[in-house]
C-alpha angles and dihedrals in degrees: 000000000000138000088256091051091051093049090049090050097046117099100189143345130215136191108255147184119207113210108220120198138157141203089213112104119244089358091278088151131158130195091264091051091049093054091045090049093054092258088301091279112153101166153314135252117191140171127224121315122251119202106249092238089063097041121105119250098293095213089056095048111110129201133207114199119206131187114198087344094306118120111240106163146003127202143156141218088261087071087071103075087299093300133025091233089055089058090051090049089053090048091050090048095048092048092047089063083066098045091255124133131196106242133216109274098029115138109221129193106206098197145290122303092194139020118284112250125202112251128198135203114290095026128123124215122201129186118191112196099185113230091004094066136248136275132196141180133188123208113216 
């Protein structure tokens, strides 16, 4: 599986925020804890889907991450193994070694474009992905 194969098989892309959480107190987490905790993934918030043929170059997409309106990080698609589709190709190839395939309709998060800040109750997180759109979530 190559980056080009992934792009050819992708129906649409969307700007997204992964909500990371852990059952491990004070984030004193090991690799074994992460696996047992379902990779600390608690949820996903995404905006509208854009057909991949109308999406901007995903490696060139930049993101500005804000918490309560204050800028906290900037990143780009290049942060994700050079291109988000390259990360998905890596995943598909790694899973294939175990006889597992990615199926049509799967939503895949290729990787983080910025650091993962800690968020507290009452805070709002926004991610602006330029021409791809924006996504936000408030924690109440």
